C-alpha positions as CSV (number, residue, x, y, z in Angstrom):
1,M,33.6,186.3,56.3
2,A,34.6,185.0,59.7
3,F,32.9,182.1,61.5
4,K,33.4,180.4,64.7
5,M,31.6,177.0,65.8
6,T,32.0,175.6,69.3
7,R,30.4,172.7,71.2
8,V,27.9,173.6,73.8
9,H,27.8,171.5,77.0
10,V,24.1,171.0,77.5
11,Y,22.1,170.2,80.6
12,H,18.7,168.4,80.5
13,T,15.7,167.7,82.6
14,E,12.2,166.8,82.1
15,V,9.5,169.4,82.7
16,S,5.7,169.4,83.3
17,D,4.0,170.2,80.1
18,A,1.8,172.8,81.9
19,P,1.9,176.5,82.6
20,G,4.9,177.1,84.9
21,G,6.7,173.8,84.1
22,I,9.7,175.5,82.6
23,A,9.7,178.5,85.0
24,A,9.9,176.1,88.0
25,K,13.1,174.5,86.6
26,L,14.7,177.9,85.6
27,K,13.9,179.9,88.8
28,P,16.8,178.4,90.9
29,L,19.1,179.2,88.1
30,A,17.9,182.8,87.9
31,E,18.2,183.0,91.7
32,A,21.8,181.7,91.5
33,G,22.5,184.4,88.8
34,T,23.1,181.9,85.9
35,H,23.7,183.4,82.6
36,L,22.0,181.2,80.1
37,E,22.6,181.6,76.3
38,Y,20.7,178.5,75.1
39,V,17.3,177.4,76.4
40,Y,15.4,174.9,74.3
41,S,12.3,173.0,75.1
42,Q,9.9,170.7,73.5
43,R,7.0,168.4,74.3
44,S,7.9,164.8,74.7
45,A,6.7,162.7,71.8
46,T,6.4,159.6,74.0
47,K,5.3,160.8,77.5
48,P,2.0,162.9,77.5
49,G,2.1,165.7,80.0
50,V,6.0,165.8,79.9
51,G,8.4,168.0,78.1
52,D,12.2,168.2,77.7
53,L,14.3,171.2,78.7
54,Y,17.8,171.7,77.5
55,L,20.1,174.7,78.5
56,A,23.6,176.0,78.5
57,P,26.0,177.1,79.7
58,V,25.9,176.0,83.3
59,L,29.2,177.5,84.7
60,G,30.5,177.8,88.2
61,H,29.6,176.1,91.4
62,N,26.3,178.1,92.2
63,A,24.9,177.5,88.7
64,K,25.8,173.7,88.9
65,D,24.3,173.5,92.3
66,A,21.1,175.3,91.1
67,A,21.0,173.0,88.0
68,K,21.3,169.9,90.1
69,A,18.6,171.2,92.5
70,S,16.2,171.5,89.6
71,G,16.9,167.8,88.5
72,M,19.2,168.9,85.6
73,H,22.4,166.9,84.5
74,E,24.8,167.4,81.8
75,V,24.1,165.1,78.7
76,Q,26.3,164.1,75.9
77,E,23.4,164.1,73.4
78,P,22.2,165.9,71.6
79,I,25.3,167.4,70.0
80,V,24.7,171.1,70.1
81,M,27.0,173.6,68.3
82,R,27.0,177.3,68.8
83,V,27.6,179.1,65.5
84,E,28.5,182.8,65.1
85,G,30.0,185.1,62.6
86,D,29.5,187.9,60.0
87,D,26.1,187.9,58.4
88,K,25.5,187.8,54.6
89,A,22.4,187.5,52.5
90,G,21.8,183.8,51.6
91,L,24.3,182.4,54.2
92,S,22.0,180.1,55.9
93,G,20.9,178.5,52.6
94,K,24.5,178.1,51.4
95,L,25.5,176.6,54.7
96,T,22.7,174.0,54.9
97,I,23.1,173.1,51.3
98,A,26.9,172.6,51.9
99,W,26.0,170.4,54.9
100,E,23.3,168.5,52.9
101,T,25.8,167.8,50.2
102,A,28.2,166.4,52.7
103,G,25.3,164.0,53.9
104,L,24.9,165.6,57.3
105,N,21.5,165.4,58.9
106,L,20.3,168.3,61.2
107,H,18.4,167.4,64.3
108,S,17.5,171.1,64.7
109,M,18.7,174.6,63.8
110,M,18.0,178.1,65.1
111,M,19.7,181.1,63.7
112,A,19.2,184.9,64.0
113,A,21.0,187.9,62.6
114,V,21.4,191.3,64.2
115,A,23.5,194.3,63.1
116,G,25.6,192.4,60.6
117,K,26.4,189.4,62.8
118,F,24.6,186.1,63.2
119,I,24.5,183.5,66.0
120,G,22.7,180.2,66.1
121,Y,22.6,176.8,67.5
122,V,22.6,173.6,65.4
123,T,22.1,170.2,66.8
124,F,23.6,167.2,65.0
125,D,23.1,163.5,65.3
126,T,26.7,162.6,66.0
127,A,29.9,164.3,67.1
128,D,31.4,163.2,63.9
129,D,28.7,165.1,61.9
130,A,29.3,168.1,64.1
131,N,33.1,168.0,63.4
132,K,32.4,167.7,59.6
133,A,30.0,170.6,59.7
134,A,32.6,172.8,61.5
135,I,35.2,172.0,58.7
136,I,32.6,172.9,56.0
137,L,31.7,176.2,57.9
138,S,35.4,177.2,58.1
139,E,35.7,176.4,54.4
140,L,32.8,178.6,53.6
141,G,34.2,181.4,55.7
142,A,37.5,181.2,53.7
143,K,35.6,182.0,50.4
């Protein structure tokens, strides 16, 4: 099995927790032709009527200008890692068990498999945890 795990440079902004709140922030990026691979949103646990929007990648001057116009800025946290590789039955269970055994806490995880390949995004509490997770993933891929 072959796996690849890379850090994603994430942009963030707050959004209105109402119909069109996310769309309003994404519209300038769409108009700039930005190709997004990661879009994650959630309601704020502490601010009623507000949500958080995270996205990536934001590459090139047009995309960065559009992100800035939408109130977005690059953030160092959360630590988001893009994971991809060959799919195999039981892989997500083996991987998360290995990470748990190593004492790594996952902030969030989303994975999907299509046509024998998988791709996902995993969020870790620290960069150190993400680095440990990458080593474990490579060891699992070598088996």
